[in-house]
C-alpha positions as CSV (number, residue, x, y, z in Angstrom):
1,M,106.4,128.4,111.2
2,G,104.1,126.9,113.9
3,M,103.4,122.4,115.1
4,G,100.7,122.5,113.1
5,W,102.6,123.6,110.0
6,C,105.2,121.3,110.5
7,I,103.3,117.9,111.1
8,G,101.1,118.9,107.7
9,L,104.7,119.2,106.1
10,I,105.3,115.6,107.2
11,G,101.8,114.3,105.9
12,I,102.0,116.1,102.8
13,G,105.7,114.9,102.1
14,A,104.8,111.4,103.0
15,I,101.7,111.1,100.7
16,L,103.8,112.4,97.8
17,T,106.7,110.0,98.8
18,F,104.5,106.7,99.5
19,A,101.2,107.2,97.9
20,V,101.1,109.1,94.4
21,D,102.0,107.2,91.6
22,W,102.3,110.3,89.5
23,H,104.6,110.9,86.7
24,V,105.6,114.7,86.4
25,D,107.9,115.6,84.0
26,G,111.1,117.7,84.9
27,M,109.8,116.6,89.0
28,N,110.5,113.6,90.9
29,L,107.7,113.4,93.6
30,P,108.8,111.1,95.3
31,L,112.1,113.2,96.2
32,V,110.1,116.2,96.5
33,G,108.2,114.1,99.4
34,L,111.5,113.5,101.3
35,I,112.4,116.9,101.4
36,L,108.8,118.1,102.7
37,M,109.0,115.5,105.1
38,A,113.0,116.2,106.4
39,V,111.8,120.2,106.7
40,G,108.7,119.4,108.4
41,I,111.0,117.1,111.0
42,I,113.7,119.6,111.3
43,G,110.6,122.6,112.3
44,T,109.5,120.0,114.6
45,C,112.6,119.6,116.6
46,A,113.4,123.5,116.5
47,Y,109.9,124.0,117.5
48,V,110.4,122.0,120.5
49,S,113.3,123.4,121.5
50,I,112.2,126.9,121.5
51,Y,109.2,125.5,123.4
52,K,111.3,124.2,125.9
53,R,113.0,127.2,126.6
54,R,109.8,129.5,127.2
55,Q,108.4,127.1,129.5
56,T,108.5,129.0,133.2
57,Q,111.2,128.0,135.7
58,P,110.1,127.0,139.0
59,P,111.2,129.9,141.7
60,R,114.6,129.6,142.9
61,P,115.2,128.7,147.0
62,G,114.7,131.3,149.0
63,A,113.0,133.3,146.3
64,H,109.7,135.7,146.9
65,V,106.8,134.1,145.8
66,V,103.8,136.2,145.2
67,E,100.0,134.1,145.4
68,V,97.2,135.1,143.7
69,E,93.9,134.6,144.9
70,E,91.5,133.8,141.9
71,D,88.0,133.9,142.5
72,H,86.1,131.7,140.2
73,R,82.7,132.5,141.5
74,F,80.2,133.2,138.5
75,T,79.1,136.8,139.2
76,R,76.3,138.7,137.2
């Protein structure tokens, strides 16, 4: 689940919890909204923790560093 889906779940859950006054037989919409917000928050936390691990680490002291020159000129 990506960050966009997580934020979307939080938004939909907030709308169902705080902005909707519909009454559906057999379903508690504010509770469904709270569940969606909780899933969105948990998903956001999981995404951020995985993203932090994916970031590249700086090279260790004494490690061989490869420098790459990039040509940014436009060629035709």
